[in-house]
C-alpha positions in Angstrom: 28.8 -32.2 -84.8 31.0 -30.8 -81.9 33.6 -32.7 -79.9 31.1 -33.7 -77.1 28.7 -35.1 -79.6 31.4 -37.2 -81.1 32.4 -38.4 -77.6 28.9 -39.5 -77.0 29.0 -41.4 -80.3 32.3 -43.1 -79.9 32.7 -43.8 -76.1 30.1 -46.6 -75.7 31.0 -47.0 -72.0 29.6 -43.6 -71.0 26.2 -44.1 -69.4 23.5 -42.0 -71.0 22.6 -40.3 -67.8 26.0 -38.6 -67.4 26.3 -34.9 -68.3 29.5 -34.9 -70.3 29.4 -31.2 -71.1 29.3 -30.3 -67.4 32.6 -32.3 -67.0 34.4 -30.7 -70.0 35.7 -27.6 -68.3 36.7 -29.5 -65.2 38.9 -31.9 -67.1 40.5 -29.6 -69.7 43.4 -28.9 -67.3 44.4 -32.5 -67.3 44.5 -33.2 -71.0 48.2 -33.9 -71.1 48.4 -37.6 -70.2 51.7 -39.6 -70.2 51.7 -42.9 -72.1 50.6 -46.0 -70.1 53.4 -48.6 -69.4 53.5 -51.8 -71.4 52.8 -54.5 -68.8 53.9 -57.2 -71.2 57.5 -56.1 -70.6 57.2 -55.8 -66.9 57.8 -58.8 -64.6 55.1 -59.2 -61.9 56.4 -58.8 -58.4 55.9 -61.8 -56.1 53.8 -59.5 -53.9 51.2 -58.9 -56.6 48.1 -61.0 -56.2 46.1 -62.1 -59.3 42.7 -61.2 -57.8 41.2 -59.8 -54.6 41.6 -62.2 -51.8 38.7 -63.6 -49.8 40.4 -64.3 -46.4 40.5 -60.7 -45.2 38.4 -59.3 -48.0 41.0 -58.1 -50.4 44.6 -58.8 -51.4 47.4 -57.2 -49.4 50.6 -56.4 -51.1 54.1 -56.6 -49.6 55.6 -53.4 -48.3 58.8 -52.1 -49.8 61.1 -50.1 -47.6 62.3 -46.6 -48.0 60.5 -43.2 -47.9 57.1 -42.9 -49.5 57.4 -41.3 -52.9 55.1 -38.5 -53.9 52.2 -39.7 -56.1 52.3 -38.9 -59.8 50.4 -35.8 -61.0 46.8 -36.3 -62.1 46.3 -37.4 -65.6 43.2 -37.5 -67.9 40.7 -40.2 -67.2 37.5 -41.2 -69.1 34.8 -38.6 -68.3 32.4 -41.4 -67.4 34.7 -42.9 -64.7 35.2 -39.5 -63.1 31.5 -38.8 -63.1 30.6 -42.2 -61.6 33.0 -41.9 -58.8 32.2 -38.3 -58.2 28.5 -39.1 -57.9 29.3 -41.9 -55.5 31.3 -39.4 -53.4 28.4 -36.9 -53.5 26.0 -39.6 -52.3 28.3 -41.0 -49.6 26.5 -39.2 -46.8 23.0 -39.6 -48.0 22.2 -42.6 -45.8 22.2 -42.8 -41.9 25.7 -43.5 -40.7 26.7 -46.4 -38.6 28.6 -45.2 -35.5 30.2 -48.3 -33.8 31.8 -47.8 -30.4 35.0 -49.3 -29.1 34.5 -52.9 -28.1 31.8 -53.5 -30.6 31.9 -55.4 -33.9 31.1 -54.5 -37.5 29.2 -57.3 -39.1 29.5 -57.9 -42.8 27.3 -60.4 -44.7 28.5 -61.2 -48.2 28.7 -63.7 -51.0 31.8 -64.3 -53.1 33.4 -66.3 -55.8 37.2 -66.6 -56.3 39.6 -68.9 -58.0 40.9 -71.8 -55.9 43.9 -74.0 -56.8 45.2 -77.3 -55.6 47.8 -79.6 -57.1 47.8 -77.6 -60.3 44.0 -77.9 -60.6 41.9 -74.7 -60.6 38.2 -74.0 -60.1 35.9 -71.3 -58.8 35.2 -71.5 -55.1 31.9 -69.9 -53.9 30.6 -69.1 -50.5 28.3 -67.0 -48.3 29.7 -65.7 -45.1 29.1 -63.4 -42.2 32.2 -61.9 -40.5 32.3 -60.0 -37.2 35.3 -57.7 -37.2 36.4 -55.7 -34.1 35.8 -51.9 -34.4 39.5 -51.5 -33.4 42.2 -54.0 -34.0 43.1 -56.7 -36.6 41.0 -59.4 -38.1 42.6 -61.9 -35.7 40.1 -60.8 -33.2 37.2 -61.5 -35.6 34.9 -64.4 -36.1 33.6 -65.8 -39.4 30.8 -68.2 -40.2 30.8 -69.5 -43.8 28.4 -71.5 -45.9 30.1 -73.3 -48.8 28.3 -73.1 -52.1 28.6 -75.5 -55.0 31.9 -74.8 -56.9 32.0 -73.9 -60.5 34.5 -74.9 -63.3 37.1 -72.3 -64.1 36.1 -70.9 -67.5 37.3 -73.1 -70.3 38.2 -76.0 -68.0 36.3 -78.9 -66.4 35.5 -79.1 -62.7 38.6 -80.9 -61.3 38.5 -83.7 -58.7 40.2 -81.4 -56.2 36.9 -79.5 -56.0 34.9 -82.5 -54.8 35.4 -81.6 -51.1 33.7 -78.3 -51.6 30.9 -80.1 -53.5 30.4 -82.4 -50.6 30.2 -79.5 -48.1 27.9 -77.3 -50.2 24.8 -76.1 -48.4 25.8 -77.0 -44.9 25.8 -74.2 -42.4 29.3 -73.6 -41.1 30.3 -73.1 -37.5 31.8 -69.9 -36.1 35.6 -69.9 -36.5 38.4 -67.4 -35.9 38.5 -65.0 -38.8 42.3 -65.2 -39.1 45.3 -66.7 -37.3 47.5 -63.8 -38.2 47.4 -60.4 -39.9 50.7 -59.2 -41.2 49.5 -56.0 -42.8 51.5 -52.8 -42.4 49.9 -50.2 -40.1 48.9 -48.0 -43.1 47.0 -50.9 -44.6 44.7 -51.4 -41.6 41.0 -51.5 -42.4 39.4 -51.5 -39.0 36.9 -48.7 -38.2 39.1 -47.1 -35.6 41.9 -46.6 -38.1 40.0 -45.8 -41.3 37.9 -43.2 -39.4 41.1 -41.2 -39.0 42.1 -41.3 -42.6 42.2 -38.1 -44.7 38.8 -36.7 -45.5 40.1 -34.9 -48.6 40.9 -36.4 -52.0 44.5 -35.3 -52.1 45.3 -36.8 -48.7 43.4 -40.0 -49.5 45.3 -40.3 -52.7 48.6 -40.0 -50.9 47.4 -42.7 -48.5 46.6 -45.1 -51.5 50.1 -44.6 -52.9 52.0 -45.0 -49.6 55.3 -46.8 -50.2 54.5 -47.9 -53.7 57.5 -47.8 -56.1 56.7 -46.2 -59.4 57.6 -49.1 -61.5 54.6 -49.4 -63.8 52.4 -51.4 -61.3 51.7 -48.6 -58.8 48.4 -47.6 -60.2 46.9 -51.1 -60.2 48.2 -51.6 -56.6 46.5 -48.3 -55.6 43.3 -49.5 -57.2 43.4 -52.7 -55.2 43.9 -50.7 -52.0 40.7 -48.9 -52.9 39.0 -52.3 -52.9 40.6 -53.1 -49.5 38.7 -50.1 -48.0 35.4 -51.1 -49.6 35.1 -54.8 -49.0 34.5 -55.8 -45.4 35.5 -52.4 -44.2 33.3 -49.4 -43.2 34.5 -45.8 -43.7 32.6 -42.8 -42.3 31.0 -40.7 -45.0 33.7 -38.1 -45.2 36.5 -40.7 -45.7 34.3 -42.7 -48.1 33.7 -39.6 -50.2 37.4 -38.8 -50.2 38.2 -42.4 -51.3 35.9 -42.2 -54.3 37.3 -38.8 -55.3 40.8 -40.1 -55.0 40.0 -43.3 -56.9 38.9 -41.1 -59.8 42.4 -39.7 -60.1 44.1 -43.1 -60.6 45.3 -43.4 -64.2 43.7 -46.1 -66.2 40.3 -46.2 -64.5 37.3 -46.7 -66.9 33.6 -47.2 -66.6 31.6 -50.3 -67.4 28.0 -49.5 -68.0 26.6 -53.0 -67.4 28.0 -55.0 -64.4 26.7 -57.5 -61.8 27.8 -58.4 -58.4 28.0 -62.0 -57.0 24.3 -61.8 -56.0 23.2 -60.9 -59.5 22.4 -57.3 -58.7 22.8 -55.0 -61.7 25.0 -52.0 -61.6 27.6 -49.8 -63.2 31.2 -50.2 -62.4 34.5 -48.3 -62.2 37.3 -50.6 -63.3 40.9 -51.1 -64.1 42.6 -53.9 -66.1 45.1 -55.9 -64.1 48.5 -57.0 -65.4 47.0 -60.5 -65.6 44.4 -59.5 -68.2 41.4 -59.2 -65.8 39.3 -56.1 -65.6 38.8 -55.5 -61.8 35.5 -53.8 -61.3 33.9 -52.1 -58.3 30.2 -52.2 -58.9 27.8 -49.5 -57.8 24.0 -49.2 -57.7 23.0 -47.1 -60.8 20.5 -45.1 -58.8 21.8 -44.7 -55.3 25.6 -45.1 -56.1 25.9 -47.4 -53.1 28.8 -49.9 -53.4 27.5 -53.3 -54.2 30.5 -55.5 -54.7 33.3 -56.4 -57.1 33.8 -58.4 -60.3 36.8 -59.7 -62.3 36.2 -60.1 -66.0 38.7 -61.5 -68.5 39.8 -59.1 -71.2 43.0 -60.9 -72.3 42.6 -64.6 -72.7 46.3 -65.3 -73.1 47.3 -63.6 -69.8 44.2 -64.7 -67.8 44.1 -68.3 -69.1 40.3 -68.1 -69.7 38.1 -66.9 -72.5 37.5 -63.2 -73.0 34.3 -62.1 -71.1 34.6 -64.8 -68.5 33.8 -63.8 -64.9 36.6 -65.2 -62.7 35.8 -63.5 -59.4 33.0 -61.6 -57.8 31.5 -60.5 -54.5 28.4 -58.9 -53.1 28.3 -56.9 -49.9 24.8 -57.7 -48.8 24.5 -56.1 -45.3 26.6 -54.1 -42.9 25.5 -53.8 -39.2 26.9 -53.3 -35.7 26.9 -55.9 -32.9 27.9 -55.8 -29.3 29.6 -59.2 -29.4 30.6 -62.0 -31.8 29.5 -65.6 -31.6 31.6 -67.9 -29.5 34.2 -70.0 -31.3 34.0 -73.7 -30.6 
């Protein structure tokens, strides 16, 4: 039995369809991997969010001052994670491209579930929403229409009284509202089409973008992973930048593959994932045949840090449709 056969036996997360031997030579040069940091000894910065936010699609981290450090050298990743993201990159241009013009809006229809908290009580808040985001400019110029779904208990806890308001509103179509009252993101964290269409179209350049102004203090790889999500959820990249994003994501240390995953709409897929410092595996789910991005999912892998049983799903989303519109609904 050779090394690749043993790898197939022992790495259960490697999907059967992946050609491991084809990846062997490509990855041999990266076989010297530094040890991963021990997050239990690291204090979480106040800027680090526990999950991916729903307001603008994903969490935005605070920007530290000073020059942007060079990203760390590539390290070895699981073969399956590299293969999944590589195939997603190769398929990035396989569908007709949306080509929005200045003055138009990108329209995202989605479903999501995220934790909500009030007065020390926590539960899972769920909704369907359609958001119209300007092709150029911040989310302040956008419009959102949301339908609240019945909330769910946070895993291991009862549904608290604070969730009753959402229960009462569940199923009622919402009115168009302003998408945001402010957007304090730094320029390099913009996700509007006009900006992302000018991002690097090569993996190295995109990787530098993902690590812009991140201090190398043990949390930089997870923050870069969240920035990948910020360019996937309620954001539309041209095929060249999308392919570069997937190839750059494959170089982030700690990325693994989950061979069975589901988005918030229940669609089955495979996922590239990284475990957060809070004990949640943050997954980006892809269609197993087309490698289209489907959505995200957060699964507990450390009950002590996450405050929920192992295997619990504490966040999820499904990107159901992306289209272009000439205008957004009027806000009442």
